[in-house]
C-alpha positions as CSV (number, residue, x, y, z in Angstrom):
1,M,-24.1,-130.2,11.7
2,R,-21.7,-132.9,12.9
3,T,-18.9,-130.3,12.8
4,L,-20.9,-127.8,14.8
5,A,-21.7,-130.5,17.4
6,V,-18.0,-131.4,17.8
7,V,-17.1,-127.7,18.2
8,V,-19.8,-127.3,20.9
9,V,-18.6,-130.4,22.7
10,V,-15.0,-129.2,22.6
11,L,-16.0,-125.8,23.9
12,V,-18.0,-127.3,26.8
13,V,-15.1,-129.5,27.7
14,L,-12.7,-126.5,27.7
15,L,-15.1,-124.5,29.8
16,L,-15.3,-127.3,32.3
17,L,-11.6,-127.7,32.4
18,T,-11.1,-124.0,32.9
19,A,-13.7,-123.9,35.7
20,A,-12.0,-126.8,37.4
21,M,-8.6,-125.1,37.0
22,S,-9.9,-121.9,38.4
23,V,-11.2,-123.4,41.7
24,R,-8.9,-124.0,44.6
25,V,-9.6,-125.2,48.2
26,V,-7.4,-123.9,51.0
27,K,-7.8,-126.1,54.1
28,Q,-8.2,-124.8,57.6
29,Y,-4.6,-125.5,58.6
30,E,-3.2,-124.0,55.4
31,D,-2.5,-120.5,54.1
32,G,-2.5,-119.7,50.4
33,V,0.1,-117.6,48.7
34,L,-1.1,-116.3,45.3
35,F,1.3,-115.5,42.5
36,R,0.1,-113.7,39.4
37,L,2.4,-113.8,36.4
38,G,5.3,-114.6,38.8
39,K,4.5,-111.9,41.3
40,V,3.1,-112.3,44.8
41,I,-0.2,-110.4,45.0
42,G,-1.3,-111.6,48.5
43,E,-2.4,-114.4,50.7
44,R,-5.6,-116.4,50.6
45,A,-7.4,-117.5,53.8
46,P,-8.9,-121.0,54.1
47,G,-12.0,-121.8,52.0
48,L,-13.0,-122.0,48.3
49,R,-10.8,-119.6,46.2
50,L,-11.0,-118.7,42.5
51,I,-7.9,-118.0,40.4
52,I,-7.3,-117.2,36.8
53,P,-6.1,-120.3,35.0
54,Y,-2.7,-120.1,33.3
55,V,-2.1,-116.7,35.0
56,D,-2.3,-117.3,38.7
57,V,-0.5,-119.9,40.8
58,L,-1.7,-120.7,44.3
59,H,0.8,-122.2,46.8
60,R,-0.8,-123.8,49.8
61,I,1.4,-123.7,52.9
62,S,0.7,-125.8,56.0
63,L,0.8,-123.9,59.3
64,R,0.9,-127.0,61.5
65,I,3.8,-127.8,63.7
66,V,6.3,-130.1,61.9
67,T,8.4,-132.7,63.8
68,M,11.9,-133.0,62.4
69,P,14.4,-135.5,63.8
70,I,18.0,-134.3,63.8
71,Q,20.3,-137.2,63.0
72,S,23.0,-138.3,65.4
73,Q,26.1,-136.1,65.3
74,G,29.7,-137.1,66.4
75,I,30.6,-134.2,68.7
76,I,33.7,-133.6,70.8
77,T,32.8,-131.9,74.1
78,R,34.8,-129.1,75.8
79,D,36.7,-131.7,77.9
80,N,37.7,-133.7,74.8
81,V,35.1,-136.5,75.1
82,S,33.6,-137.9,71.9
83,V,29.9,-138.4,72.0
84,D,27.1,-139.1,69.6
85,V,24.1,-136.8,70.1
86,S,20.8,-136.8,68.3
87,A,17.8,-134.5,68.8
88,V,14.4,-133.5,67.6
89,A,13.1,-130.1,66.6
90,Y,9.6,-128.8,66.3
91,F,8.8,-125.8,64.0
92,K,5.9,-124.1,62.2
93,V,5.5,-121.6,59.5
94,V,4.4,-118.2,60.8
95,D,4.8,-116.2,57.6
96,A,3.6,-118.1,54.5
97,V,5.0,-115.5,52.0
98,K,8.5,-115.6,53.4
99,S,8.5,-119.4,53.6
100,V,7.9,-119.5,49.8
101,V,9.9,-116.5,48.7
102,A,12.9,-116.3,51.0
103,I,14.0,-120.0,50.8
104,E,13.5,-122.8,48.4
105,N,13.2,-125.8,50.7
106,V,12.6,-124.7,54.3
107,G,12.5,-128.2,55.8
108,A,15.9,-129.1,54.3
109,A,17.4,-125.8,55.4
110,I,16.2,-126.2,59.0
111,D,17.5,-129.7,59.1
112,Q,21.0,-128.6,58.1
113,I,21.2,-125.6,60.3
114,A,19.9,-127.6,63.3
115,Q,22.7,-130.1,62.8
116,T,25.4,-127.5,62.8
117,T,23.9,-125.6,65.7
118,L,23.7,-128.8,67.7
119,R,27.3,-129.5,67.1
120,K,28.4,-126.0,68.1
121,V,26.3,-125.7,71.3
122,V,27.2,-129.2,72.7
123,G,30.9,-128.6,71.8
124,Q,30.9,-125.6,74.2
125,H,29.9,-127.8,77.2
126,T,31.7,-130.5,79.2
127,L,30.4,-134.1,79.3
128,D,28.9,-133.6,82.8
129,E,27.1,-130.4,81.7
130,T,25.8,-132.1,78.6
131,L,24.3,-134.9,80.7
132,S,22.9,-132.7,83.5
133,E,22.0,-129.4,81.8
134,T,20.0,-130.7,78.8
135,D,17.3,-128.1,79.4
136,K,19.8,-125.2,79.1
137,I,21.3,-126.7,75.9
138,N,17.8,-127.1,74.4
139,L,17.0,-123.5,75.0
140,D,20.4,-122.4,73.6
141,I,19.9,-124.3,70.4
142,Q,16.3,-123.0,70.0
143,A,17.4,-119.4,70.5
144,I,20.2,-119.7,67.9
145,L,17.8,-121.3,65.4
146,D,15.1,-118.7,65.9
147,V,17.5,-115.9,64.9
148,T,18.0,-117.5,61.5
149,T,14.7,-119.1,60.8
150,I,12.6,-116.1,61.5
151,E,13.9,-114.6,58.3
152,W,12.4,-117.6,56.5
153,G,9.0,-117.1,58.1
154,V,9.5,-120.1,60.4
155,Q,9.5,-120.3,64.2
156,V,11.3,-123.1,66.0
157,T,9.0,-123.9,69.0
158,L,11.0,-126.6,70.7
159,V,14.3,-128.5,70.5
160,E,15.0,-131.6,72.6
161,L,18.1,-133.7,72.9
162,K,16.9,-137.2,72.2
163,D,19.9,-139.5,72.8
164,I,23.5,-139.2,74.0
165,Q,25.7,-142.1,73.2
166,L,29.0,-142.4,75.2
167,P,32.1,-144.5,74.3
168,E,32.4,-147.9,76.0
169,T,35.5,-146.8,78.0
170,M,33.6,-143.8,79.3
171,K,30.6,-145.9,80.3
172,R,32.9,-148.3,82.3
173,A,34.6,-145.3,84.0
174,M,31.3,-143.8,84.9
175,A,30.1,-147.1,86.3
176,R,33.2,-147.4,88.5
177,Q,32.6,-143.9,89.7
178,A,29.0,-144.6,90.5
179,E,30.0,-147.8,92.4
180,A,32.7,-145.9,94.4
181,E,30.1,-143.2,95.3
182,R,27.7,-145.8,96.5
183,E,30.4,-147.5,98.6
184,K,31.3,-144.1,100.1
185,R,27.7,-143.5,101.1
186,A,27.4,-147.0,102.6
187,K,30.5,-146.4,104.7
188,I,29.2,-143.0,105.9
189,I,25.9,-144.6,106.9
190,A,27.7,-147.4,108.7
191,A,29.9,-144.9,110.6
192,E,26.9,-142.9,111.6
193,G,25.2,-146.0,112.9
194,E,28.2,-146.9,115.0
195,S,28.3,-143.4,116.4
196,L,24.6,-143.6,117.4
197,A,25.2,-147.1,118.9
198,A,28.2,-145.9,120.9
199,A,26.1,-143.0,122.2
200,A,23.3,-145.3,123.2
201,L,25.8,-147.7,124.9
202,G,27.3,-144.7,126.8
203,D,23.9,-143.8,128.1
204,A,23.2,-147.4,129.1
205,S,26.6,-147.6,131.0
206,D,25.8,-144.4,132.9
207,T,22.5,-145.9,134.0
208,M,24.2,-149.1,135.1
209,M,26.8,-147.2,137.0
210,A,24.0,-145.4,138.9
211,H,22.2,-148.7,139.6
212,P,24.8,-151.6,140.1
213,L,21.9,-154.1,140.5
214,A,21.0,-153.4,136.9
215,L,24.4,-154.6,135.8
216,Q,24.1,-157.8,137.7
217,L,20.7,-158.5,136.2
218,R,22.2,-157.9,132.8
219,N,24.9,-160.4,133.5
220,L,22.4,-163.0,134.5
221,Q,20.4,-162.4,131.4
222,T,23.5,-162.9,129.3
223,L,24.2,-166.2,131.0
224,V,20.6,-167.4,130.3
225,E,21.1,-166.4,126.6
226,L,24.4,-168.3,126.4
227,G,22.9,-171.3,128.1
228,V,20.4,-171.7,125.3
229,D,23.2,-172.3,122.8
230,K,25.1,-175.6,122.7
231,N,28.5,-174.1,123.7
232,T,31.3,-176.1,125.1
233,T,33.2,-173.1,126.6
234,V,31.7,-169.9,128.1
235,V,33.7,-166.9,129.1
236,F,32.2,-165.1,132.2
237,P,32.5,-161.4,132.9
238,A,34.9,-160.5,135.7
239,P,32.2,-159.0,138.1
240,L,30.2,-162.1,138.0
241,M,33.2,-164.4,138.8
242,S,34.1,-162.1,141.7
243,T,30.6,-162.5,143.1
244,I,30.8,-166.3,142.7
245,A,34.2,-166.4,144.4
246,E,32.9,-164.3,147.3
247,L,30.0,-166.6,147.7
248,G,32.3,-169.6,147.8
249,A,34.6,-168.0,150.4
250,F,31.5,-167.2,152.6
251,L,30.4,-170.8,152.5
252,A,33.9,-172.0,153.3
253,R,34.0,-169.8,156.4
254,E,30.6,-170.9,157.6
255,S,31.7,-174.6,157.2
256,G,34.8,-174.0,159.2
257,A,32.8,-172.4,162.0
258,A,30.4,-175.4,162.0
259,A,33.3,-177.8,162.5
260,V,34.4,-175.9,165.6
261,D,30.9,-175.7,167.1
262,P,28.8,-178.8,166.5
263,Q,25.6,-177.1,167.6
264,L,25.8,-174.7,164.6
265,Q,26.4,-177.5,162.0
266,P,22.7,-178.2,161.3
267,L,22.3,-174.5,160.6
268,I,25.0,-174.4,157.9
269,P,24.0,-175.4,154.4
270,T,25.9,-178.0,152.6
271,P,28.5,-176.3,150.3
272,I,27.7,-176.6,146.7
273,P,29.9,-175.8,143.7
274,A,29.2,-172.4,142.2
275,A,27.1,-173.0,139.1
276,V,25.3,-171.0,136.5
277,P,22.1,-171.8,134.4
278,N,22.0,-174.9,132.3
279,G,24.8,-176.7,134.2
280,I,27.6,-174.3,133.4
281,T,30.2,-174.3,136.2
282,A,32.2,-171.4,137.5
283,A,35.2,-172.7,135.7
284,G,33.5,-171.8,132.5
285,S,32.8,-175.3,131.1
286,R,29.9,-177.6,131.0
287,P,30.1,-180.6,133.4
């Protein structure tokens, strides 16, 4: 009886183990590839799947997008500049059977071919093109990878250049170039400002020529502005000095006439020295 009980227990355990080995669960983001005695007999959709133990082997392949960094590569560009370029690639399995049968390790294979393709594509561009045309380089790398990886049941969905490291000498040269470019723009802007100012002054001079009184008023305003500052010497414009001189000559003539005719003397104002605001004399100095 004991022997029979042991045999029954062993059979039950074997049946449970066989049942456990015959049940497989394929997840929603996976695709199952079923091998029977080493031969592919088909794919299995997500869900609970039964297989024959010791006869069938079920490979579950993930169909999600995989992010794969491409390590930095020392690359010489077309204009003989050495740069270190790293990138990142995104791929997914579109044919589960091919990804298992056509290649042993699809991830390692894509990593290696992505490195060589990155070196080849970047080497066909100059440094300026590498820095400014990254979108075009990304598309070129992706197109080359797709041609090869499609035979493995894999599609490369995106390739992006992640980092471009330049030599220190090249960084300094580019910094000097950028600084020179900024100085050029500053000089151009300054020259444009001077041109506009000159045009405005030309318009103002035309207005003053048409209205001489406006010029005299401007001269007086200038003297008022100069009188505010504590200057020891002031240079007057020539038209103003001529006006002051004419005024002095007029007063001198009237004084001479008064000396000849005593009746006119009370009518002649006492001559005063030509002066300007804030005590600045016609000689150009403060008293």
